[in-house]
C-alpha positions in Angstrom: 78.1 62.6 173.2 81.5 63.8 173.6 82.9 61.8 170.3 80.7 63.6 168.1 81.6 67.1 169.6 85.3 66.3 169.0 84.8 64.5 165.6 82.8 67.8 164.7 85.9 69.7 165.7 88.2 67.5 163.7 86.2 67.9 160.9 86.3 71.6 161.0 90.0 71.6 161.4 90.1 69.1 158.6 88.2 72.0 156.0 90.6 75.1 157.9 93.6 72.9 156.5 92.3 71.8 153.2 91.5 76.0 152.7 94.6 77.1 153.6 96.1 74.5 151.4 94.0 75.7 148.4 95.1 79.4 149.0 98.4 78.7 149.2 98.7 76.5 145.8 96.6 79.5 144.6 99.2 82.2 145.9 102.0 80.1 144.5 100.6 79.9 141.4 99.9 83.4 141.3 103.5 84.1 141.8 105.3 81.7 139.6 102.9 83.3 136.7 104.2 87.1 138.0 107.9 85.8 137.7 107.4 84.6 134.4 106.0 87.5 133.1 108.9 89.8 134.9 111.1 87.9 133.6 110.1 88.1 129.9 108.9 91.3 129.7 111.7 92.9 128.0 111.8 90.4 125.3 107.9 90.3 125.1 107.9 94.8 124.5 111.2 94.2 121.9 108.9 91.9 119.9 105.8 93.6 120.0 107.3 97.0 119.0 109.3 95.2 116.0 106.4 93.5 114.7 104.1 97.1 115.0 106.8 98.8 113.2 106.9 95.8 110.4 103.0 96.5 110.1 103.0 100.3 110.3 106.1 101.2 108.8 107.7 98.6 106.3 104.9 97.0 104.7 102.9 100.1 103.8 106.4 101.6 102.4 106.8 98.4 100.2 103.1 98.4 99.2 103.6 102.3 98.0 106.9 101.7 96.3 105.3 98.3 94.2 102.3 100.6 93.3 104.5 103.5 92.2 106.4 101.2 90.2 103.4 100.2 88.0 
């Protein structure tokens, strides 16, 4: 009977270790994602701003001049 009790403890311990390992992997992945986002945020903001400016300002100006020329 004693062996069965110690076997249950080992199973519980293995499950606990597996749970800790899984959680640490999740935290590690989240940290890597956050680091990547922080690293590229300026370039992303600049690219988004330029794209928005082209769609909102440049393209309508070109269209209005083309329509006005006709």
